[in-house]
Legacy VTK file of the C-alpha trace (Angstrom):
# vtk DataFile Version 3.0
C-alpha trace
ASCII
DATASET POLYDATA
POINTS 364 float
3.561 -2.007 0.902
1.910 -3.595 3.550
5.069 -5.270 4.701
6.556 -1.954 4.741
4.111 -0.760 7.102
4.417 -3.546 9.379
8.536 -3.437 9.624
8.361 0.237 10.150
6.084 0.012 12.884
7.281 -2.687 14.981
10.559 -0.905 14.745
9.169 1.946 16.801
8.803 5.387 14.926
9.109 6.813 18.152
9.822 10.552 18.703
13.565 11.616 18.883
15.184 12.205 22.258
14.708 15.811 22.990
18.213 16.283 24.808
20.764 13.916 23.151
19.252 11.467 20.324
21.124 8.462 19.758
22.548 9.341 15.923
22.172 5.723 14.819
20.585 2.853 16.249
20.092 -0.715 14.436
17.294 -3.185 15.868
16.659 -6.686 14.630
12.767 -7.243 13.650
11.352 -10.829 13.171
8.694 -11.081 10.400
5.245 -13.352 10.283
2.272 -12.352 8.920
-0.644 -13.624 6.941
-2.622 -12.778 3.610
-4.414 -14.727 0.956
-1.621 -13.832 -1.661
0.870 -15.396 0.630
-0.387 -17.667 3.187
1.933 -17.928 5.964
5.425 -15.682 5.892
8.099 -15.623 8.085
11.479 -13.880 7.747
14.133 -11.626 9.278
14.913 -7.596 8.979
17.192 -5.216 10.441
15.966 -1.601 10.832
18.303 1.251 11.282
16.966 4.449 12.847
18.741 7.432 12.284
18.750 11.018 13.224
20.347 13.982 11.667
23.077 16.454 13.389
20.595 19.335 11.652
17.493 18.413 13.775
19.391 18.582 17.317
17.328 20.283 19.747
14.323 20.161 17.467
11.873 18.012 19.598
9.015 17.034 17.300
12.137 16.083 14.738
10.721 12.521 13.205
13.211 9.790 13.222
14.483 8.395 9.826
14.589 4.982 9.379
15.736 2.061 6.612
14.835 -1.663 6.745
16.599 -4.365 5.185
14.189 -7.618 4.953
14.108 -10.854 3.611
10.871 -13.054 3.713
9.763 -16.321 2.436
6.183 -17.632 2.266
4.290 -20.704 2.293
3.375 -20.421 -1.568
7.042 -20.235 -2.473
7.561 -16.709 -2.541
10.629 -14.761 -1.736
11.146 -10.848 -0.832
13.800 -9.259 -0.449
13.843 -5.335 -0.275
14.671 -2.127 1.233
11.877 0.270 2.503
12.919 3.637 3.562
11.410 6.949 4.799
13.754 10.084 5.632
12.652 13.316 7.692
15.200 16.023 7.690
15.661 19.878 8.296
12.924 19.704 11.096
10.609 17.597 9.201
10.573 20.206 6.012
11.936 17.916 3.706
10.186 13.840 3.415
11.075 10.959 1.295
9.910 7.420 1.669
9.996 4.450 -0.919
11.428 1.243 -1.700
13.741 -0.983 -3.571
13.752 -4.378 -3.871
13.641 -7.758 -5.603
10.603 -10.330 -5.354
10.010 -13.845 -6.793
6.745 -14.095 -6.572
3.442 -16.367 -8.010
-0.202 -14.644 -8.159
-3.588 -15.715 -9.630
-4.710 -13.483 -12.670
-8.678 -13.554 -13.102
-8.910 -11.565 -16.236
-9.472 -7.800 -16.827
-12.432 -5.390 -16.827
-15.610 -7.156 -17.663
-13.803 -10.442 -19.026
-13.340 -12.477 -16.203
-11.726 -15.796 -16.497
-10.942 -19.161 -14.499
-8.154 -17.791 -12.373
-4.733 -18.747 -13.637
-1.629 -19.237 -11.959
1.575 -17.151 -13.275
4.994 -16.735 -11.945
6.874 -13.562 -11.762
10.337 -12.174 -10.965
10.708 -8.241 -10.902
13.174 -5.741 -9.064
11.149 -2.838 -8.133
12.327 0.864 -7.050
9.810 3.394 -5.974
10.968 6.519 -4.629
9.019 10.067 -3.132
10.489 13.343 -2.362
8.604 15.888 -1.035
9.039 19.429 0.438
6.527 20.893 3.377
4.988 24.237 1.799
2.990 26.849 3.703
2.427 26.769 7.255
-0.544 24.415 7.312
-4.203 24.589 8.156
-4.754 24.141 11.691
-2.795 20.893 12.727
-2.051 19.832 9.161
1.060 19.936 7.213
1.115 19.877 3.243
3.809 18.598 0.998
4.462 18.646 -2.412
6.790 16.685 -4.370
7.962 14.155 -7.033
7.564 10.333 -7.656
9.417 7.881 -9.340
9.038 4.230 -10.157
10.843 1.236 -12.226
9.587 -2.070 -12.434
10.648 -5.041 -14.504
8.135 -7.499 -14.529
9.491 -10.649 -15.977
6.817 -13.334 -16.270
8.334 -16.609 -16.120
5.230 -18.952 -16.105
1.709 -18.564 -17.453
-0.981 -21.306 -17.399
-1.127 -23.693 -20.700
-4.178 -22.063 -22.308
-4.718 -19.463 -20.219
-5.447 -15.606 -21.344
-2.090 -14.720 -20.444
-0.499 -17.150 -22.544
-2.139 -16.054 -25.765
-0.702 -12.890 -25.665
-3.208 -10.690 -25.895
-3.181 -8.853 -22.487
-0.863 -5.885 -22.372
2.276 -6.828 -20.535
1.258 -10.306 -20.109
4.397 -12.077 -21.180
6.259 -9.330 -19.140
7.075 -5.479 -19.130
9.633 -2.825 -18.301
8.074 0.049 -16.615
9.212 3.465 -16.071
8.005 6.592 -15.216
7.266 9.659 -12.802
4.851 12.443 -11.766
3.703 14.775 -9.193
2.388 14.057 -5.804
0.564 16.238 -2.944
0.460 15.103 0.597
-1.627 16.689 3.362
-1.930 15.208 7.077
-3.699 16.592 9.904
-3.799 13.083 11.802
-3.389 13.339 15.381
-1.740 9.907 15.758
-0.152 8.040 12.420
-0.803 4.041 13.659
-4.215 4.682 15.177
-5.856 8.191 14.407
-8.677 9.285 16.202
-9.532 12.430 14.226
-7.996 14.288 11.298
-7.637 13.887 7.630
-5.073 12.350 5.416
-4.774 13.276 1.593
-2.344 11.504 -0.982
-2.909 12.834 -4.380
-0.290 11.636 -7.492
-0.155 12.078 -11.074
1.677 9.991 -13.189
2.219 11.196 -16.384
4.057 9.452 -19.537
4.720 6.525 -18.102
6.977 4.226 -20.628
6.040 0.128 -20.416
8.312 -1.582 -22.856
6.907 -4.873 -23.938
3.377 -3.901 -22.861
1.692 -3.843 -26.332
0.344 -7.048 -28.175
3.547 -7.492 -30.307
5.667 -6.588 -27.535
5.990 -2.929 -28.494
6.343 -0.068 -26.330
3.121 1.620 -24.846
2.620 4.723 -22.753
-0.286 5.906 -20.272
-0.719 8.561 -17.960
-2.466 7.438 -14.131
-3.855 9.537 -11.621
-4.734 8.499 -8.168
-6.438 9.764 -5.002
-6.375 8.422 -1.546
-8.390 9.845 1.302
-8.858 9.018 4.772
-10.681 10.529 7.709
-10.985 9.997 11.176
-13.736 10.920 13.771
-13.890 9.918 17.253
-16.931 8.244 18.817
-16.768 9.505 22.496
-13.646 7.693 24.289
-13.449 4.059 23.151
-14.417 4.452 19.636
-13.581 5.896 16.303
-15.091 5.692 12.744
-12.555 5.981 9.667
-13.637 6.489 6.437
-11.580 5.831 3.060
-12.073 7.216 -0.311
-9.739 5.888 -3.124
-9.647 6.547 -6.894
-7.504 5.597 -9.567
-7.600 6.429 -13.202
-5.791 5.248 -16.276
-5.554 6.849 -19.684
-3.423 4.813 -22.754
-2.601 1.037 -22.870
-0.865 0.263 -19.278
0.470 -3.291 -18.404
-2.051 -5.299 -16.774
0.181 -5.035 -13.551
-0.071 -1.563 -13.601
-3.923 -1.208 -13.940
-6.139 -0.230 -11.240
-7.437 -2.955 -9.255
-9.501 -4.015 -5.998
-8.960 -6.816 -3.792
-6.366 -7.333 -0.699
-5.495 -6.145 2.693
-6.303 -2.600 2.255
-9.101 -2.504 -0.296
-11.909 -4.312 0.135
-10.612 -7.117 2.290
-12.127 -10.410 1.396
-11.121 -10.603 -2.670
-7.681 -11.787 -3.492
-5.598 -8.744 -4.339
-6.188 -7.992 -8.016
-9.156 -9.844 -8.246
-10.534 -7.004 -10.012
-8.402 -4.925 -12.700
-9.276 -2.611 -15.191
-8.342 1.187 -16.442
-10.234 2.781 -13.516
-11.249 1.983 -10.045
-12.755 4.065 -7.213
-14.096 2.671 -3.636
-15.278 4.094 -0.782
-14.945 1.967 2.680
-15.483 2.487 6.385
-14.477 0.854 9.635
-15.938 1.126 13.256
-12.813 0.459 15.352
-13.740 0.246 19.609
-11.506 -0.978 22.295
-12.718 -3.917 24.166
-10.662 -4.642 27.289
-7.061 -3.063 28.119
-5.095 -3.744 24.649
-7.698 -5.771 23.020
-10.157 -4.004 20.327
-12.532 -5.368 17.619
-13.901 -3.844 14.137
-16.500 -4.100 11.600
-15.956 -3.038 8.388
-17.599 -2.603 4.875
-16.887 -1.100 1.640
-18.383 -0.704 -2.023
-16.070 -0.024 -5.287
-16.562 0.191 -8.912
-14.449 -0.520 -12.210
-14.437 1.317 -15.446
-12.568 1.887 -18.855
-12.010 4.048 -21.784
-15.761 3.639 -22.615
-17.422 3.851 -19.211
-15.577 5.724 -16.745
-16.988 3.815 -13.568
-19.677 0.986 -13.780
-21.487 1.977 -11.035
-24.283 -0.228 -11.818
-21.922 -3.383 -11.263
-20.671 -2.753 -7.699
-18.128 -4.971 -5.945
-19.043 -5.006 -2.146
-17.274 -6.818 1.039
-17.534 -6.697 4.551
-16.171 -8.482 7.793
-14.611 -7.808 11.056
-11.532 -8.408 13.019
-9.854 -8.081 16.370
-6.706 -6.019 17.280
-4.100 -6.214 19.746
-2.006 -3.176 20.620
1.685 -4.288 20.660
3.127 -0.764 21.095
1.195 1.537 23.609
3.228 4.488 22.862
2.119 4.623 19.304
-1.018 2.601 19.405
0.434 0.280 16.844
-1.825 -2.604 16.620
-1.396 -6.048 15.338
-4.313 -6.777 13.382
-6.498 -10.107 12.307
-9.246 -9.550 10.047
-11.680 -11.550 8.055
-13.294 -10.652 4.714
-16.050 -11.762 3.177
-17.660 -11.154 -0.358
-19.631 -12.730 -3.088
-18.258 -16.518 -3.177
-14.867 -15.033 -1.882
-13.169 -14.612 1.447
-10.036 -13.755 3.186
-8.264 -13.987 6.452
-5.436 -11.364 6.909
-3.129 -11.277 9.980
-0.484 -8.413 10.219
0.440 -5.046 11.722
-1.122 -1.680 11.190
-4.629 -0.525 10.045
-5.549 -1.189 6.513
-5.876 2.689 6.098
LINES 1 365
364 0 1 2 3 4 5 6 7 8 9 10 11 12 13 14 15 16 17 18 19 20 21 22 23 24 25 26 27 28 29 30 31 32 33 34 35 36 37 38 39 40 41 42 43 44 45 46 47 48 49 50 51 52 53 54 55 56 57 58 59 60 61 62 63 64 65 66 67 68 69 70 71 72 73 74 75 76 77 78 79 80 81 82 83 84 85 86 87 88 89 90 91 92 93 94 95 96 97 98 99 100 101 102 103 104 105 106 107 108 109 110 111 112 113 114 115 116 117 118 119 120 121 122 123 124 125 126 127 128 129 130 131 132 133 134 135 136 137 138 139 140 141 142 143 144 145 146 147 148 149 150 151 152 153 154 155 156 157 158 159 160 161 162 163 164 165 166 167 168 169 170 171 172 173 174 175 176 177 178 179 180 181 182 183 184 185 186 187 188 189 190 191 192 193 194 195 196 197 198 199 200 201 202 203 204 205 206 207 208 209 210 211 212 213 214 215 216 217 218 219 220 221 222 223 224 225 226 227 228 229 230 231 232 233 234 235 236 237 238 239 240 241 242 243 244 245 246 247 248 249 250 251 252 253 254 255 256 257 258 259 260 261 262 263 264 265 266 267 268 269 270 271 272 273 274 275 276 277 278 279 280 281 282 283 284 285 286 287 288 289 290 291 292 293 294 295 296 297 298 299 300 301 302 303 304 305 306 307 308 309 310 311 312 313 314 315 316 317 318 319 320 321 322 323 324 325 326 327 328 329 330 331 332 333 334 335 336 337 338 339 340 341 342 343 344 345 346 347 348 349 350 351 352 353 354 355 356 357 358 359 360 361 362 363
């Protein structure tokens, strides 16, 4: 998802030409970024920007985009995938998602309260995520409400595990691989004044995945089923002309037996920066984080951020007496003034943990 935003952002996401928009534009995009999970990553991409004939003369029509990307990382990971977002019929219909193939390696730190020394494992997986929405009602104020369907498919083929580790023992759901299919409902509300650097407004993204099917996720390789409910809400408040307070609330709750790679997690470039992505995994996770963003000089900006989260399971919805906290600071450089698209450099810290992030777009 992180790379998806980088690709779509660098391609422009500019408003359509209100007179005679070009129907198809192809833009080459170089890729360079850094995260603790990949270290330095680099590659190439080509982005197609499309305007539909049905939206001729509609000044507010947003362009649709599809990007074919190939990236290789310093950790010998390979990513080949196609993110897309489509707006159609005066923005009445909105679809987004990605299809791709990934050859990856991750560190596994255990599940829930059962922490283990980190185990390196390898995995190859094709993945498809698709979301199709339709706008409903006139919206409240500047906001627009969309409802629709979500679908996901992932064939998680674990290729190597640490000898004698927890994954090798076969007791972790999906620890030796699984194939996940599922779908559900979604609701999306957006009243932000800008997409990439909002100064006011709210964005709400709700999901309900019901009866997901995970083949091979059980201890004996049997099929399991689970539900997952996710809420991701962000609000933005201008503090004068040079500063913005952004606050993000996130919750993910799982019912049933999910493979470990589909559990709720904390850590990574978007949630609790400073922890490795998936450093904490359990059935449930909740988080609140805040970021103060302010201008420094011309295109240069800076941020300070912090957050706290908690995990839970079937016995305790959230273990609030065991919080996970992180904080940090970063710099911003506005690469695209028209859309206020920033290149971000963040350094996050947690207890006995830290992480450096160089990428495009805000964390939330």
